[in-house]
C-alpha positions in Angstrom: 114.1 68.0 111.7 113.4 64.7 110.3 116.6 62.7 111.2 115.5 59.8 108.9 115.7 61.9 106.1 119.0 63.6 107.1 120.3 60.2 107.3 119.3 59.5 103.9 120.7 62.9 102.4 124.0 61.8 104.4 124.4 58.4 102.6 123.9 60.0 99.5 126.9 62.6 100.5 128.7 59.4 101.4 128.2 57.8 98.0 129.3 60.7 96.2 132.6 61.4 98.2 133.6 58.0 97.6 132.6 57.8 94.1 134.6 60.8 93.5 137.8 59.9 95.5 137.9 56.5 94.4 138.3 55.1 97.8 136.5 54.6 101.2 135.2 52.1 103.8 131.4 52.5 102.3 130.2 49.2 104.0 130.9 50.7 107.5 130.1 54.2 106.8 126.3 53.3 105.7 126.1 51.2 108.9 126.9 53.9 111.5 125.3 57.1 109.6 122.3 56.7 111.7 124.4 56.9 115.1 126.0 60.0 113.8 123.2 61.7 112.7 121.2 61.4 116.0 124.3 62.5 117.7 125.3 65.8 115.9 122.0 66.8 114.8 120.1 66.3 118.1 121.8 65.0 120.8 125.1 66.2 121.4 126.1 70.0 122.4 128.4 71.2 119.5 128.4 74.1 117.4 130.8 74.8 114.5 130.9 78.4 115.9 131.8 77.4 119.6 134.6 74.8 118.8 137.1 75.2 121.5 134.0 75.8 124.3 135.1 73.7 127.0 131.6 72.4 128.0 131.1 71.3 124.1 130.4 67.2 124.2 133.1 65.3 122.6 132.9 62.6 120.0 135.8 60.0 119.0 135.3 57.9 116.2 137.3 54.7 117.2 136.2 53.0 114.1 138.3 55.4 112.0 138.3 54.0 108.8 134.4 55.0 108.4 135.6 58.5 108.2 133.9 59.5 105.2 130.5 59.3 107.3 132.2 61.7 110.1 133.4 64.2 107.2 130.0 64.3 105.4 128.2 64.8 108.9 130.9 67.7 109.8 130.8 69.5 106.6 126.6 69.1 106.8 126.6 71.0 110.2 129.0 73.5 109.2 132.4 72.6 110.7 134.2 73.1 107.2 133.2 73.4 103.7 131.7 70.9 101.9 133.0 72.0 98.7 136.7 71.5 99.8 136.0 68.1 101.3 134.4 66.9 97.9 137.1 68.5 96.2 140.0 67.4 97.7 139.3 64.3 99.5 142.0 61.8 99.4 144.1 63.9 97.2 147.6 64.7 97.2 148.5 67.0 100.4 144.8 67.1 101.1 144.2 67.5 105.1 141.0 65.5 104.4 142.6 62.0 104.6 141.4 58.1 105.0 141.0 58.4 108.6 139.8 61.5 110.9 142.6 64.2 111.3 142.6 66.6 114.0 143.7 69.3 112.2 140.0 69.2 110.4 137.7 71.4 112.2 135.5 69.3 114.8 137.7 66.2 114.7 138.8 65.7 118.3 141.4 63.1 117.9 143.2 61.2 115.1 141.9 57.5 114.7 142.2 54.5 112.6 144.6 52.7 114.6 142.1 50.2 116.1 141.5 49.8 120.0 142.7 53.3 121.2 139.4 55.2 120.8 137.5 54.0 124.1 140.8 54.6 125.7 141.1 58.5 124.5 137.4 58.5 125.3 137.7 57.7 128.6 140.3 60.1 129.3 138.3 62.9 128.1 135.6 61.6 130.2 137.7 61.7 133.3 138.7 65.2 132.9 135.2 66.2 132.7 134.9 65.0 136.0 137.9 66.1 137.5 137.4 69.6 135.7 133.5 69.3 137.1 132.3 69.9 134.0 129.0 68.5 132.6 129.5 67.6 129.0 129.4 63.8 127.7 131.7 61.6 125.5 130.7 59.6 123.2 132.6 56.9 121.2 131.9 54.7 118.3 133.7 51.4 117.7 133.4 48.2 115.3 132.5 45.0 116.3 135.5 43.7 114.5 137.7 46.3 116.7 136.4 44.5 120.0 138.9 41.7 119.2 141.9 44.6 120.9 142.8 43.9 124.1 143.2 47.4 124.6 139.6 48.1 124.4 139.0 45.7 127.5 141.3 47.6 129.4 139.6 50.8 128.7 136.0 49.1 129.5 137.5 48.2 132.9 139.0 51.5 133.7 135.6 53.2 132.6 133.8 51.2 134.9 136.4 51.5 138.0 136.3 55.4 137.7 132.4 55.8 137.3 132.3 57.6 134.2 128.7 58.0 133.6 129.4 60.8 131.5 130.8 58.4 128.6 128.5 56.5 126.3 130.1 53.9 124.1 128.5 52.5 120.7 129.3 49.4 119.3 128.6 49.4 115.2 127.3 45.5 115.3 127.0 45.0 111.7 129.0 41.6 112.2 131.3 41.9 109.2 135.0 43.2 108.8 137.5 43.3 106.4 138.0 39.5 105.9 134.8 37.9 106.8 132.4 37.9 109.5 133.4 38.8 113.0 132.2 35.3 114.3 134.7 33.6 111.6 137.9 36.4 112.5 137.5 36.3 116.2 134.0 35.9 117.9 132.6 38.9 119.1 129.3 37.1 120.4 127.2 37.8 123.6 128.5 41.4 123.5 125.8 42.6 125.8 127.2 39.6 128.4 130.8 40.6 128.4 130.1 44.4 128.8 127.8 44.0 131.8 130.2 41.7 133.4 132.7 44.6 133.6 130.2 46.8 135.0 128.8 49.0 131.9 125.3 49.8 131.7 124.5 47.8 128.3 121.3 48.8 126.2 121.0 46.7 122.9 119.1 48.3 119.9 118.3 47.9 116.2 121.4 50.3 115.2 119.9 51.8 112.0 116.4 52.6 114.0 116.4 56.4 114.7 114.1 56.3 117.4 115.6 53.4 118.9 119.0 55.1 119.2 117.5 58.4 120.4 116.2 56.7 123.0 119.1 54.7 124.1 121.1 58.2 124.1 118.3 59.6 126.5 118.6 56.7 128.8 122.5 56.8 128.7 122.3 60.5 129.9 120.0 59.5 132.9 122.4 56.5 133.8 124.3 57.4 137.2 127.4 55.8 138.4 128.7 54.0 135.6 129.2 54.5 131.9 127.0 53.0 129.3 127.4 50.8 126.2 124.7 50.9 123.3 125.2 47.9 121.1 123.6 49.1 117.9 122.7 45.8 115.8 123.2 47.3 112.2 123.3 46.4 109.0 126.7 46.4 106.9 126.0 48.8 103.9 122.7 50.0 105.4 120.2 51.8 102.6 121.7 50.3 99.5 120.4 46.4 98.6 123.4 45.5 96.7 125.7 46.7 99.4 123.8 45.7 102.3 125.4 42.4 104.4 128.3 42.1 102.0 131.8 41.6 103.1 133.1 42.8 100.1 131.9 46.1 100.5 133.9 46.9 103.6 136.5 49.1 101.1 135.2 49.1 97.4 134.3 51.8 95.3 131.3 51.6 93.0 131.2 51.5 89.1 129.4 54.3 87.1 125.9 51.8 87.1 126.2 51.1 90.8 126.9 54.7 91.6 123.6 55.6 89.8 121.8 52.5 91.4 122.6 53.8 94.9 121.5 57.2 94.6 118.4 55.9 92.8 117.4 53.7 95.9 118.1 56.4 98.5 116.2 59.1 96.8 113.1 56.2 96.6 113.8 55.5 100.1 113.6 59.3 101.0 110.2 59.9 99.0 108.7 57.3 101.0 109.2 59.1 104.4 
């Protein structure tokens, strides 16, 4: 499978979903898409036909406001009906709400209250060790989320218990709802901070599929400590007028912007 092409297809689905629903966190969705595509289409042991498999890999989207990206990937992988998602997302009484909902196939836990996902992912990883299972656990956090103190408790525990079956991503797009991460609460020197807490640290260009894939492979072969992948991404990646704009953290495109976004993504795909 051409993962770069798949990521562009997922980006189109994200744009369509947010436009049709009239809501969504489009900037962070587009920055994290490549990570989700690599995990769900290549790296993770997950199967929509074996959702209760005790040996399945676990995924936690701690930055739960980027749920549209996760829903689009899960629907495309066959965990639930894509038409149902597009017809009902964010509608009254829909189970497809604006943050991950574990009533939905493929969603391991509800998230959205920032700073909790890594703690739960660490618990899943510890359970795997205790049960002598070989599954891996992945968690994706936003860089703005790193201001939450609970994350640093989870980071301490992950290293203390040697959870080498745990891989965390920081979606380092440097923007959050109210401005840059450095203006709101400095998140600089992420690599040094995690290393000081005893984690294996890998820093990559986070919208480069090969770099993501290589980093996940390195994490799998790291023993005795958990791994964090600092993914230096572009908020709104793939659509020129959305990229690196804090205003697009939560915004719906106009009809003209919607058509322009799809056109740009089609042009990028044609160049692959």
